[in-house]
N, C-alpha and C positions, 0 to 999 in steps of 0.2 A: 538391246537396254539392259544394262547391267542388271542382277536382280536385287533387290532390297531384302536384306533379313526383316523376318515380319516383327522382331521387335524393334528395331529403329522404324518400319512402316509404321507400326503403333505411336511410336514415340514422335513421328513429324509429325501426322494425323492430330494428335492430342497439340502438338507446338502451334501447328496451322490454326488452330481452332483458335487458340487464345490469341493469337495473332491478329485476326478477322475480329475479333471482338475490341481489341487494344489500339487498332493501329487506324492511321485517319482513312476516311472513306475512300475507297482504289487505293491504297498503299497499304496490302497487305501480302506482299509474293510469301513464297513457301520460304517458310525456314529454311535455316543454312545451319547444319549441326555435322561437329567433327567425328572423327572416330572415335571409338571406348576409349583410346589412351591420348587424347588431342591431336591425332595427328591435322596435318596442315598438308593439302595439293597444290599443284598448279591450279587443278579446276577451283580448289573452294576457296584462292586469292583472288579468280576471276569473278567467281559469285558474288565474293564480297564488296570487289571494288563497284561493279556494277550497282549493288544495292544501296552504296553508298552514294552514288554517281545519281542514282534515282532520287535518293534523300534530298540531295545537294539539288537538283531540279525542280522538284517541289517547293524546295524552300523559295527558290528564285522567282517561281513562275515561267519559266524558260528552258533550252538545252545547250547545256556547257560540253565543249567538245572534248575536254576531259578532266577526270579529276586529280586537284593537286594534293598533296600530304597539310598544307594551311589550312585549306577550304572545308569552314561549319561545317557540320553534315549535321544539325541537329533540327528538327522541325519546330523547337517548342520556342516562342520569342523569348528572347533573353536569353537563351541557350547558347554557351559556346563551347563545343568538342569539334577537334578538327578530325579530317581524317584517319590519321597517321594513331591519334588519341584511341581512334573506336578499333582501327585495324589490330594496335596492339591488345585491348583489352580480349579482343576476338581469338589473338595467338597468345593468350599468358598460360594457358595449360602445357600447350605444346614449347615454349621458352622455360620453362619450369619445369619441362619433363628430368631430367639429367638430378633433381632432386631426390626425384619420386621415392627412392629406394637406398636414400641418402639417411643419415640417422639423427636428421634436422627437426628441432622442436617447431609446432607449428607458429610460434609468435618470429623463429629466424624463416620461414618462411615468407610470412606475413610481410615481412621486413624487408625482404627483397621485392617482394611483389608491388609495395608501397614506392618503393624508387623505380622499376618499372612504369609504374603507372601514374607517376607525377607528373601532374599538369597548372599549370598557371589557374588559380580561381580566385577571384576577390568575392569576399563577404558582399553582397546585396546593398548597394549606396554607400560604398566604399572600395578606395583606393589600395584595402588593407588585404594579404592575401589569407584563405581559409587553410593553406594547407601547413606545417611544418617544413623548411628550409631542405633541400635534400643533404647538406651536410648534416645536419642532426640525425639524419634518418641514417645515414652513415656510420656516423659516433654509433649507433644504438647495435645497427648490426654488429661492428666490431667489438662492442663490451659484451656481447651475447658469445663470442664463443674465448670469454676470458683471458686470460693474461695474454700480452699479442695477439690477441683474436684479428685485427686486421689482415695478420697473417693466412692465416685458417679462412678467413673469409673469403680474399683475392683469387684464393685458387678458385671458390667456388662462381665465384663475380668471371671469371675466363669463359668458364662453361655456357654462361649466359652471352655473352661475347660471340664466342660460337655458335651461339645455336641463333644468335641474330644475325650474321652473317651467314650461316643456311640458308635462313629466311629471304634475305636480300637475294640472293645468289638462284632460291627457288622463284622468286619475283621477277627476276627477269627473264627467267625460263619462260613462265608463265604468257610471256609478250605480251601483257596486260598494259595500256597506256598506263602512267601515272606513278608516283612515287610513294603513293599510299603504305604499302607494304618494304619497300624499297628503306623508306626513314625510320623503321623499328630499329635496324641496324645499331644507327650512335645511339638510343633511346637505351638498347641492349647492354650498349658497354660503358653506360653512365657510370654505374658501381664499380667498375672493373678501374675505370679512370679515377674516379675520387679515393680509392681504395689506396692505387700506386701515388698518390700523393696526400697520406694520408696527413702529414706532419703538418702542411699546410693547412690543409681542411681543419685539425682540429684547433689551432693559428688563429682561425678566421671563427672561430665558437663565439667567443667571447664577445666581440663585433656585432653578430648576428640576433645573441639574446640581449643585446642594448637596444637595436633596432626595433625588435620584436615589444618588448618593454614599452617604446615613445609609441609604438601602434597601440598596444592596448590603453594607454593610458587616453590615446586621439580616441580607439574607441568608446571607451566610458565618456566621453562628448557629446556622444553623437545622439541624436532620436529615431534611429532606423528601431525596424518592428525585429525583434527577439534578440534585442543590444545581450540582455542576462546569460542569453545561451549563448553567444558568443565569447563574452567575457570571461565566460567559465571556462569556453574551449581552449581559449589563448593564454589563460594562464595554467591551464594543465599541460598546453605546451612548452611554454617557458619554465617548468618543473621539472621537464621532462629534460629540457635540454640541459639545463644546470647541471641534472642527476648524471646524465649523460657525459657532459664534460668534466665532471668530478673523477668519476670513474673511469673516463679513458688517460687520465694522467695516469693514477693511482697503477692501472691495467700495463701503463707503457712510459715510467716516467726515467728508461734510457733515452727516451723516442724524443720525449718534450724540450729538455735541456741542453 
């Protein structure tokens, strides 16, 4: 049995105590913690897949043969987060590791993380998405690097794509059934794909802003709980989308015409 460093043993003990208090009775297995640099191993992948499979089985009240990437693994009623989305969150530090020693702002890192973690989530009681569109997030990333910033951002996005491919290979080598970690790869490649087609992405943004504005008007007519909070959130998203579109056109005048 491999020796566990004293510091990590204490960390594991602390996390396990928290899990025992906050998890459903009978389901608070030992915490899974990564290496100090966010390292993921084949063993960690197997542990995570087994844990998510347990959550799925507890949710259904029955055993399942294999965990699929699209399976909902949340225990709370009404909550929907699939296996790949949770696996991506678990892998975030690993995916972002190439950026650690680069001279990026906190906001630039958070913008890349937002693309990696982007998922469909609706405002409760409506069919209106809570999060801003991916296209808006990509323009924000490009703008953060200044004039023709999409070229600089693309070089970084390529590193995410490569990390995703490495993670996919590691998942295959783990011999773990299911595709929760395998399907992180296309998510990691999303930023590169959109940045390679940035001209088309930018031209689509005005229609996306128009759609979001219509959703805002529809939201104002609803009687959902916390409506005012969501109205302010969508208004802020629309304002940011407009500002990013204008700035992108300014920074990339040759690209837009």
